[in-house]
N, CA, C and O atoms as a GROMACS GRO file, in nm:
protein
  304
    1MET      N    1  -9.626   8.101  -3.842
    1MET     CA    2  -9.683   8.141  -3.969
    1MET      C    3  -9.823   8.193  -3.941
    1MET      O    4  -9.911   8.117  -3.901
    2ASP      N    5  -9.844   8.321  -3.963
    2ASP     CA    6  -9.971   8.382  -3.927
    2ASP      C    7 -10.074   8.383  -4.040
    2ASP      O    8 -10.189   8.349  -4.017
    3ASP      N    9 -10.034   8.421  -4.162
    3ASP     CA   10 -10.132   8.439  -4.267
    3ASP      C   11 -10.076   8.396  -4.402
    3ASP      O   12  -9.992   8.465  -4.461
    4LEU      N   13 -10.121   8.282  -4.451
    4LEU     CA   14 -10.074   8.229  -4.579
    4LEU      C   15 -10.115   8.320  -4.694
    4LEU      O   16 -10.035   8.342  -4.786
    5ASP      N   17 -10.236   8.374  -4.693
    5ASP     CA   18 -10.281   8.462  -4.801
    5ASP      C   19 -10.191   8.584  -4.815
    5ASP      O   20 -10.159   8.625  -4.926
    6GLN      N   21 -10.151   8.641  -4.704
    6GLN     CA   22 -10.062   8.756  -4.707
    6GLN      C   23  -9.927   8.717  -4.765
    6GLN      O   24  -9.870   8.791  -4.846
    7LEU      N   25  -9.875   8.603  -4.726
    7LEU     CA   26  -9.746   8.556  -4.778
    7LEU      C   27  -9.752   8.534  -4.928
    7LEU      O   28  -9.668   8.587  -5.002
    8VAL      N   29  -9.849   8.457  -4.976
    8VAL     CA   30  -9.854   8.425  -5.119
    8VAL      C   31  -9.888   8.546  -5.205
    8VAL      O   32  -9.861   8.544  -5.325
    9SER      N   33  -9.945   8.651  -5.147
    9SER     CA   34  -9.972   8.771  -5.226
    9SER      C   35  -9.843   8.837  -5.274
    9SER      O   36  -9.844   8.914  -5.370
   10SER      N   37  -9.731   8.807  -5.208
   10SER     CA   38  -9.600   8.861  -5.248
   10SER      C   39  -9.525   8.768  -5.343
   10SER      O   40  -9.419   8.804  -5.394
   11LEU      N   41  -9.580   8.649  -5.368
   11LEU     CA   42  -9.511   8.548  -5.449
   11LEU      C   43  -9.575   8.536  -5.587
   11LEU      O   44  -9.686   8.583  -5.610
   12THR      N   45  -9.502   8.472  -5.680
   12THR     CA   46  -9.549   8.453  -5.817
   12THR      C   47  -9.601   8.310  -5.832
   12THR      O   48  -9.524   8.215  -5.815
   13PRO      N   49  -9.730   8.291  -5.864
   13PRO     CA   50  -9.783   8.155  -5.886
   13PRO      C   51  -9.714   8.090  -6.006
   13PRO      O   52  -9.696   8.155  -6.110
   14ARG      N   53  -9.674   7.963  -5.993
   14ARG     CA   54  -9.606   7.892  -6.102
   14ARG      C   55  -9.678   7.767  -6.149
   14ARG      O   56  -9.677   7.736  -6.268
   15GLU      N   57  -9.742   7.695  -6.056
   15GLU     CA   58  -9.806   7.569  -6.094
   15GLU      C   59  -9.914   7.536  -5.993
   15GLU      O   60  -9.902   7.567  -5.874
   16GLU      N   61 -10.020   7.474  -6.041
   16GLU     CA   62 -10.122   7.421  -5.951
   16GLU      C   63 -10.180   7.296  -6.014
   16GLU      O   64 -10.212   7.293  -6.132
   17ASN      N   65 -10.192   7.191  -5.932
   17ASN     CA   66 -10.256   7.068  -5.975
   17ASN      C   67 -10.336   7.012  -5.857
   17ASN      O   68 -10.356   7.082  -5.758
   18ASP      N   69 -10.380   6.888  -5.866
   18ASP     CA   70 -10.463   6.829  -5.761
   18ASP      C   71 -10.388   6.812  -5.628
   18ASP      O   72 -10.451   6.801  -5.522
   19GLU      N   73 -10.253   6.808  -5.633
   19GLU     CA   74 -10.177   6.779  -5.512
   19GLU      C   75 -10.106   6.900  -5.452
   19GLU      O   76 -10.089   6.906  -5.330
   20ILE      N   77 -10.063   6.996  -5.535
   20ILE     CA   78  -9.984   7.108  -5.484
   20ILE      C   79 -10.021   7.241  -5.550
   20ILE      O   80 -10.084   7.246  -5.655
   21LYS      N   81  -9.978   7.347  -5.483
   21LYS     CA   82  -9.969   7.480  -5.542
   21LYS      C   83  -9.823   7.520  -5.527
   21LYS      O   84  -9.765   7.506  -5.419
   22LEU      N   85  -9.763   7.571  -5.635
   22LEU     CA   86  -9.622   7.611  -5.632
   22LEU      C   87  -9.612   7.760  -5.658
   22LEU      O   88  -9.670   7.811  -5.754
   23TYR      N   89  -9.538   7.830  -5.572
   23TYR     CA   90  -9.516   7.973  -5.584
   23TYR      C   91  -9.365   7.999  -5.588
   23TYR      O   92  -9.289   7.934  -5.516
   24GLN      N   93  -9.323   8.094  -5.671
   24GLN     CA   94  -9.183   8.134  -5.677
   24GLN      C   95  -9.164   8.264  -5.601
   24GLN      O   96  -9.246   8.356  -5.612
   25ASN      N   97  -9.058   8.271  -5.525
   25ASN     CA   98  -9.025   8.390  -5.446
   25ASN      C   99  -8.933   8.478  -5.531
   25ASN      O  100  -8.811   8.460  -5.528
   26THR      N  101  -8.989   8.572  -5.603
   26THR     CA  102  -8.910   8.659  -5.692
   26THR      C  103  -8.868   8.789  -5.625
   26THR      O  104  -8.797   8.869  -5.686
   27VAL      N  105  -8.911   8.811  -5.502
   27VAL     CA  106  -8.880   8.937  -5.433
   27VAL      C  107  -8.805   8.916  -5.301
   27VAL      O  108  -8.798   9.007  -5.219
   28SER      N  109  -8.748   8.798  -5.281
   28SER     CA  110  -8.664   8.767  -5.163
   28SER      C  111  -8.736   8.780  -5.030
   28SER      O  112  -8.681   8.835  -4.934
   29VAL      N  113  -8.859   8.731  -5.023
   29VAL     CA  114  -8.932   8.724  -4.897
   29VAL      C  115  -8.859   8.627  -4.804
   29VAL      O  116  -8.808   8.525  -4.850
   30ALA      N  117  -8.852   8.658  -4.676
   30ALA     CA  118  -8.784   8.573  -4.579
   30ALA      C  119  -8.868   8.449  -4.547
   30ALA      O  120  -8.990   8.457  -4.537
   31CYS      N  121  -8.801   8.337  -4.533
   31CYS     CA  122  -8.864   8.212  -4.492
   31CYS      C  123  -8.911   8.227  -4.347
   31CYS      O  124  -8.833   8.272  -4.262
   32PRO      N  125  -9.036   8.191  -4.315
   32PRO     CA  126  -9.083   8.204  -4.177
   32PRO      C  127  -9.018   8.105  -4.081
   32PRO      O  128  -9.031   8.119  -3.959
   33VAL      N  129  -8.949   8.006  -4.134
   33VAL     CA  130  -8.885   7.906  -4.049
   33VAL      C  131  -8.741   7.946  -4.014
   33VAL      O  132  -8.705   7.952  -3.897
   34CYS      N  133  -8.659   7.975  -4.118
   34CYS     CA  134  -8.518   8.005  -4.094
   34CYS      C  135  -8.482   8.153  -4.112
   34CYS      O  136  -8.370   8.194  -4.081
   35GLU      N  137  -8.577   8.232  -4.162
   35GLU     CA  138  -8.562   8.376  -4.182
   35GLU      C  139  -8.468   8.415  -4.297
   35GLU      O  140  -8.439   8.534  -4.313
   36ASN      N  141  -8.421   8.319  -4.376
   36ASN     CA  142  -8.344   8.348  -4.496
   36ASN      C  143  -8.439   8.349  -4.615
   36ASN      O  144  -8.542   8.281  -4.612
   37PRO      N  145  -8.407   8.424  -4.722
   37PRO     CA  146  -8.494   8.420  -4.840
   37PRO      C  147  -8.504   8.277  -4.895
   37PRO      O  148  -8.405   8.204  -4.897
   38PHE      N  149  -8.622   8.238  -4.938
   38PHE     CA  150  -8.642   8.104  -4.996
   38PHE      C  151  -8.664   8.119  -5.146
   38PHE      O  152  -8.689   8.230  -5.194
   39ASP      N  153  -8.656   8.010  -5.219
   39ASP     CA  154  -8.674   8.013  -5.364
   39ASP      C  155  -8.818   7.985  -5.405
   39ASP      O  156  -8.876   8.059  -5.484
   40ASP      N  157  -8.875   7.878  -5.351
   40ASP     CA  158  -9.011   7.839  -5.386
   40ASP      C  159  -9.088   7.797  -5.262
   40ASP      O  160  -9.030   7.754  -5.162
   41LEU      N  161  -9.219   7.813  -5.270
   41LEU     CA  162  -9.310   7.763  -5.166
   41LEU      C  163  -9.398   7.658  -5.230
   41LEU      O  164  -9.463   7.683  -5.332
   42VAL      N  165  -9.401   7.540  -5.171
   42VAL     CA  166  -9.489   7.432  -5.216
   42VAL      C  167  -9.595   7.413  -5.108
   42VAL      O  168  -9.564   7.380  -4.994
   43VAL      N  169  -9.721   7.435  -5.146
   43VAL     CA  170  -9.834   7.414  -5.055
   43VAL      C  171  -9.896   7.280  -5.092
   43VAL      O  172  -9.949   7.264  -5.202
   44CYS      N  173  -9.890   7.184  -5.002
   44CYS     CA  174  -9.946   7.051  -5.026
   44CYS      C  175 -10.095   7.054  -4.995
   44CYS      O  176 -10.136   7.099  -4.888
   45LYS      N  177 -10.176   7.006  -5.088
   45LYS     CA  178 -10.321   7.007  -5.072
   45LYS      C  179 -10.374   6.883  -5.001
   45LYS      O  180 -10.484   6.885  -4.947
   46ASN      N  181 -10.296   6.775  -5.000
   46ASN     CA  182 -10.338   6.649  -4.940
   46ASN      C  183 -10.247   6.614  -4.823
   46ASN      O  184 -10.137   6.667  -4.812
   47GLU      N  185 -10.294   6.525  -4.738
   47GLU     CA  186 -10.211   6.479  -4.626
   47GLU      C  187 -10.089   6.403  -4.674
   47GLU      O  188  -9.984   6.408  -4.611
   48GLU      N  189 -10.103   6.331  -4.785
   48GLU     CA  190  -9.991   6.254  -4.841
   48GLU      C  191  -9.966   6.299  -4.984
   48GLU      O  192 -10.057   6.298  -5.067
   49THR      N  193  -9.844   6.340  -5.012
   49THR     CA  194  -9.806   6.387  -5.144
   49THR      C  195  -9.664   6.342  -5.173
   49THR      O  196  -9.578   6.350  -5.085
   50SER      N  197  -9.639   6.296  -5.293
   50SER     CA  198  -9.505   6.257  -5.335
   50SER      C  199  -9.449   6.364  -5.427
   50SER      O  200  -9.514   6.405  -5.524
   51LEU      N  201  -9.329   6.410  -5.398
   51LEU     CA  202  -9.265   6.513  -5.478
   51LEU      C  203  -9.131   6.461  -5.529
   51LEU      O  204  -9.060   6.392  -5.456
   52GLU      N  205  -9.098   6.494  -5.653
   52GLU     CA  206  -8.969   6.456  -5.709
   52GLU      C  207  -8.876   6.576  -5.703
   52GLU      O  208  -8.913   6.687  -5.742
   53GLN      N  209  -8.757   6.553  -5.654
   53GLN     CA  210  -8.657   6.657  -5.646
   53GLN      C  211  -8.565   6.646  -5.766
   53GLN      O  212  -8.507   6.540  -5.790
   54ILE      N  213  -8.552   6.754  -5.844
   54ILE     CA  214  -8.467   6.747  -5.963
   54ILE      C  215  -8.330   6.811  -5.938
   54ILE      O  216  -8.242   6.802  -6.023
   55GLU      N  217  -8.313   6.874  -5.824
   55GLU     CA  218  -8.184   6.932  -5.788
   55GLU      C  219  -8.173   6.932  -5.635
   55GLU      O  220  -8.274   6.926  -5.565
   56PRO      N  221  -8.050   6.939  -5.582
   56PRO     CA  222  -8.033   6.942  -5.437
   56PRO      C  223  -8.097   7.067  -5.376
   56PRO      O  224  -8.076   7.178  -5.425
   57LEU      N  225  -8.175   7.048  -5.271
   57LEU     CA  226  -8.244   7.158  -5.204
   57LEU      C  227  -8.236   7.143  -5.053
   57LEU      O  228  -8.235   7.031  -5.001
   58ASP      N  229  -8.230   7.254  -4.984
   58ASP     CA  230  -8.258   7.255  -4.841
   58ASP      C  231  -8.405   7.288  -4.830
   58ASP      O  232  -8.457   7.370  -4.905
   59ILE      N  233  -8.474   7.225  -4.736
   59ILE     CA  234  -8.618   7.244  -4.724
   59ILE      C  235  -8.654   7.276  -4.580
   59ILE      O  236  -8.615   7.204  -4.488
   60CYS      N  237  -8.728   7.384  -4.561
   60CYS     CA  238  -8.787   7.418  -4.431
   60CYS      C  239  -8.935   7.380  -4.440
   60CYS      O  240  -8.998   7.399  -4.544
   61VAL      N  241  -8.989   7.328  -4.332
   61VAL     CA  242  -9.128   7.279  -4.333
   61VAL      C  243  -9.204   7.338  -4.215
   61VAL      O  244  -9.153   7.348  -4.104
   62THR      N  245  -9.328   7.377  -4.243
   62THR     CA  246  -9.422   7.417  -4.138
   62THR      C  247  -9.560   7.372  -4.182
   62THR      O  248  -9.578   7.327  -4.295
   63VAL      N  249  -9.657   7.385  -4.095
   63VAL     CA  250  -9.795   7.346  -4.126
   63VAL      C  251  -9.884   7.468  -4.103
   63VAL      O  252  -9.871   7.537  -4.002
   64TYR      N  253  -9.974   7.493  -4.197
   64TYR     CA  254 -10.069   7.603  -4.186
   64TYR      C  255 -10.209   7.547  -4.207
   64TYR      O  256 -10.240   7.496  -4.315
   65GLU      N  257 -10.292   7.556  -4.106
   65GLU     CA  258 -10.430   7.506  -4.110
   65GLU      C  259 -10.438   7.365  -4.167
   65GLU      O  260 -10.524   7.335  -4.249
   66GLY      N  261 -10.347   7.279  -4.123
   66GLY     CA  262 -10.346   7.139  -4.163
   66GLY      C  263 -10.275   7.108  -4.293
   66GLY      O  264 -10.263   6.992  -4.330
   67SER      N  265 -10.228   7.210  -4.366
   67SER     CA  266 -10.158   7.188  -4.492
   67SER      C  267 -10.007   7.204  -4.473
   67SER      O  268  -9.963   7.307  -4.422
   68PRO      N  269  -9.929   7.103  -4.513
   68PRO     CA  270  -9.783   7.119  -4.507
   68PRO      C  271  -9.737   7.225  -4.606
   68PRO      O  272  -9.782   7.229  -4.720
   69LEU      N  273  -9.646   7.310  -4.561
   69LEU     CA  274  -9.584   7.411  -4.646
   69LEU      C  275  -9.434   7.382  -4.652
   69LEU      O  276  -9.369   7.370  -4.548
   70LEU      N  277  -9.381   7.372  -4.772
   70LEU     CA  278  -9.239   7.344  -4.793
   70LEU      C  279  -9.174   7.468  -4.854
   70LEU      O  280  -9.214   7.514  -4.960
   71PHE      N  281  -9.074   7.520  -4.787
   71PHE     CA  282  -8.997   7.634  -4.836
   71PHE      C  283  -8.863   7.582  -4.885
   71PHE      O  284  -8.783   7.533  -4.806
   72THR      N  285  -8.838   7.593  -5.016
   72THR     CA  286  -8.716   7.537  -5.072
   72THR      C  287  -8.607   7.643  -5.081
   72THR      O  288  -8.633   7.760  -5.108
   73HIS      N  289  -8.485   7.597  -5.058
   73HIS     CA  290  -8.366   7.682  -5.068
   73HIS      C  291  -8.268   7.608  -5.159
   73HIS      O  292  -8.217   7.502  -5.123
   74LYS      N  293  -8.241   7.664  -5.276
   74LYS     CA  294  -8.149   7.601  -5.370
   74LYS      C  295  -8.006   7.621  -5.322
   74LYS      O  296  -7.972   7.723  -5.261
   75HIS      N  297  -7.923   7.522  -5.350
   75HIS     CA  298  -7.781   7.531  -5.318
   75HIS      C  299  -7.714   7.628  -5.415
   75HIS      O  300  -7.745   7.627  -5.534
   76SER      N  301  -7.624   7.709  -5.365
   76SER     CA  302  -7.554   7.807  -5.452
   76SER      C  303  -7.450   7.740  -5.536
   76SER      O  304  -7.382   7.807  -5.615
   0.00000   0.00000   0.00000
């Protein structure tokens, strides 16, 4: 993962709070981990964050400048 700013410039911001930033992938950008389009990107702002899953997801994970990045893939 080379540049988070470049990646998120192609995504739609959906939510931001003290723990996360959530972006929706509305243009089918490829996941940098598995190279398949992902649904959402969750940028964790803290070292420890608890997330609730409301539907089954596959998740790819990488770290950018110390922040965990979660790329979600919804089940079809």
